[in-house]
C-alpha positions in Angstrom: -7.8 -8.3 13.1 -4.5 -6.6 12.1 -3.3 -4.6 9.4 0.1 -3.9 7.6 0.8 -0.4 6.2 3.2 -0.5 3.0 4.4 2.2 0.9 4.5 1.3 -2.7 6.2 3.0 -5.8 4.9 3.2 -9.1 8.0 2.3 -11.3 6.0 1.6 -14.7 4.1 5.1 -15.3 4.0 8.1 -13.1 6.8 7.7 -10.5 4.5 8.5 -7.6 4.4 6.6 -4.3 1.2 5.2 -2.5 0.5 3.8 0.4 -1.6 0.3 0.9 -2.8 -0.7 4.5 -3.5 -4.7 4.1 -5.1 -7.2 6.2 -2.6 -9.8 7.6 -4.8 -12.5 6.3 -4.4 -11.7 3.0 -2.5 -14.3 0.8 -2.3 -14.8 -3.0 -1.7 -13.3 -6.3 -3.0 -9.6 -6.6 -2.9 -6.8 -9.1 -2.3 -3.7 -7.6 -3.2 -0.4 -9.4 -1.6 2.8 -9.2 -4.2 5.2 -7.9 -2.5 8.0 -10.1 -1.9 6.5 -13.4 -3.7 3.2 -13.3 -0.6 1.2 -14.0 -0.8 -2.5 -12.7 1.5 -4.1 -10.8 1.4 -8.0 -10.2 2.7 -8.9 -6.9 2.2 -11.6 -4.6 0.8 -11.0 -0.8 1.9 -13.4 2.0 0.6 -12.6 5.3 -0.6 -9.2 4.1 2.7 -8.1 3.3 3.5 -7.2 -0.5 6.4 -9.5 -1.8 8.7 -8.7 -4.7 7.5 -11.9 -6.1 5.9 -11.2 -9.5 3.2 -13.4 -11.6 1.9 -13.3 -14.9 -2.0 -12.3 -15.6 -2.6 -15.7 -17.5 -5.9 -17.9 -17.5 -4.1 -20.6 -15.5 -2.9 -18.8 -13.0 -4.9 -19.1 -9.4 -7.4 -16.9 -7.9 -6.1 -12.8 -8.8 -7.8 -10.0 -6.9 -7.4 -6.4 -7.7 -6.4 -4.0 -5.0 -7.0 -0.1 -5.4 -5.4 2.4 -2.9 -7.1 5.7 -2.5 -6.0 8.4 -4.9 -5.2 10.6 -1.9 -2.5 8.2 -0.7 -0.3 9.5 -3.7 2.5 11.8 -3.5 5.9 12.6 -5.4 8.4 12.0 -2.7 9.1 8.9 -0.7 8.6 8.8 3.2 11.6 9.2 5.4 11.4 5.8 6.9 8.3 3.5 6.5 7.9 0.7 8.9 5.1 -1.7 8.9 2.7 -0.6 11.0 0.5 -3.2 12.4 -2.5 -2.4 14.4 -6.1 -3.5 15.3 -9.0 -2.8 13.5 -10.2 0.1 16.0 -7.1 1.9 15.4 -7.6 2.2 11.6 -10.5 4.9 12.1 -10.7 8.9 11.8 -7.9 8.7 15.0 -5.2 6.9 12.6 -5.9 8.9 9.6 -5.6 12.4 11.7 -2.3 11.1 12.9 -1.0 10.2 9.8 -2.1 13.4 8.3 -0.4 15.4 11.1 2.8 13.4 11.0 3.0 14.2 7.5 2.4 17.8 7.6 4.7 18.5 10.5 7.4 16.0 10.7 10.0 18.3 8.9 9.2 21.2 11.0 9.6 19.5 14.6 13.6 19.6 14.4 
């Protein structure tokens, strides 16, 4: 099982950035909830990638699911360069979390 990491911007409420880690097998219409202000972004997901395609929240829409990222993924700034990170399920554990935390903390001081 593989995952893709995305950075998303809340353009409808607070203006913060937050991260999603999605399974590459996800396909369909999803409501992405901002973990800071609760604003809902209506997006289509294809093979785990969040597209710019939007949909309406109507009763005749196909299956719609909700995605809630962690509140701790919110920040006021955009990362320098966010690439889609594809990795196995084993790499998504504590080791991956600590690496991301270390990279965010020390990336500006390494120059």
